[in-house]
C-alpha positions, 0 to 999 in steps of 0.5 A: 522545330519543337514537337508537341508532347503528344507525339507517340514517342514522347507521350509513351504510346510507342516509346517501349514498343517492341519495334522501337526497342529492337531498332534501338538495340534493346531486347524487346518483349518479343521479336517484332515483325512487319512486312515490306509491302504488307499493305497492298495487292496481296490483300483482297480488301485492298484490291476491293477498295482500290478497284479502278482507282489511281495509285498516286491519287490514293496516296494523297487521300488521307482517309484512303491512306489511313484505311489501307495502312491499317488493313495489314495491322488488323489482319495480320497483327503485325508490330508496326504499320508503314505509311501507304504511299509511294517513293515518287510522292514527294517528286509529284508534290514538288510539281514533276509530272509522274504517273503510275502505269499499271504493270510497269510502275512510275513513269516520268513524262519528261526524263531528267538527263542533262544539267539543264533538266536538273536546274529546271526541277521545281522546289517542293513547298512545305504546304504541299506535304499537308496531305501526308501530315493529315494521313499520319495524324489520322493513323497515329490516332487509330494505331495507339501503341502500334508504331507507324514507320515513315519511309522515303526513297533513297536519292539514287533510287529516285534519281534512277527513275527520273533519269530512266523515265521509268523502271529499269533493270540496270539503271544504265542511263542513270549510271552513264549520267553519273560518269559523264557529268558528275556535277549534274549527277550530284546536283540531281541527287542533292535535289532528290535528297531534299525532297525525300528528306522533307517527305520523311521529316513531315511523316516523323513530325506528324507522329511516325515512330521510326523511319526507313529509307529504301535504297532499292537499286543500290545493287546495280552499283559497285561498292566504291561508286556507291560510297563516293557518288551516292552515300553522302546524299542518302545521309542527307535524307536521314539528316533531315530528321536531325532538326526535330528538337526533342525527338529522336526516332530510330532510323533504318537503311534498307538496300536491295542487293546491298551485301557489298555496302552493309558495313557502310549503312551505319555511317549514313546515320542509320540505327538499324540495318535492313538485310535482303534475303541474299545475306544470312543474318549471322553473316550480316551480324559479323559485317556490322557487329553491334548493330540491330538487323532487320530481315530477311525471309526470302519472299519466294518461300511464301508460296511454299508448303507451310512446313517449309515456311515454318522451318525457314522463319525459325532459321531466320530467327535463329540467325537473327540472335547474332545481332543485339536485336532483330526485327523480322521482315522479308528480304524484299516486299510481299509478292502480290500473289501471296496468300495473306493467311501465310503472313498471318501464320508467320506473325503468330509463329514469331510471337509464339517464340516469346521473348528473344534471348540475349545476343549470341557472340559475334563470330571472330573476324568481324569486318571493321566498319568504314565510314560512308562520306557525308560531306 
């Protein structure tokens, strides 16, 4: 697919944006900052707009998606927007019966637990992604020089929801299927990688300037299990962007509880590595030397007194200097009860620090990266 020269990365609108530069390992004009789940329940304007509405229906209304995605950009002055959507949207668009139950999350009418269930999964048709493309087109027209981040769920995360039938604390059924029927498991992750990759590609082709894959449940797996049974499917999701002729947008991998596999993330095709709150950024920089990092404010600190928040943010910035470039973010999403004023003050604090200094030397004894299987 050849993209039009009006794409924000190609026409210059976001080419030199702090976020894009940082993801590419170049020192930006200032440390960029955005927050996972920055659009959503922590904002009163979001709650007013969404009162009584269906979550998945909202995600397929381009005008609604545009307004919700822009809300934190207007309020907080963040350096990026991320498309308001849900990781199960491509599954829904493929024709799978899934709904969002308030207080619980995605719930599947018919869980996928056998080889026959996997074989019966429908195909995601390209035309079904048109509402996503429309929303992105509306957004990039409004955002100007502020980049839009595309996102998708990693195959293991999607598969876990589909096998469990909904959210799970330990992904027990999914892990059991992985071990009891490896062929069915691999086929399911192939399907998930296909729909997630198509979802990601549609967003980037329509104008997103970066892409992030969320590996939300990676922490429930051992390093070796993730490396041998999951990683290549996550790589397939990223690889969906390889065929966009003339366009290369930076790619980010974020895994929750991913300390044991941080060094494998670059082998997936990612350009930057998202780090949760459990691993200090200077330690992460030793694990993946030379790679840009994203993170990793502890979301719990958002409810603390401002002097505690300020000290924590400045410490994260200090540790982020051990990477060649750093995008400030949370180590997970914004809690719904967060006072949005705190997020605005964090953005102001980070921007007030000015241009980041050159990367500090990585400590001796950095781990050697091991390639994740991609075949």
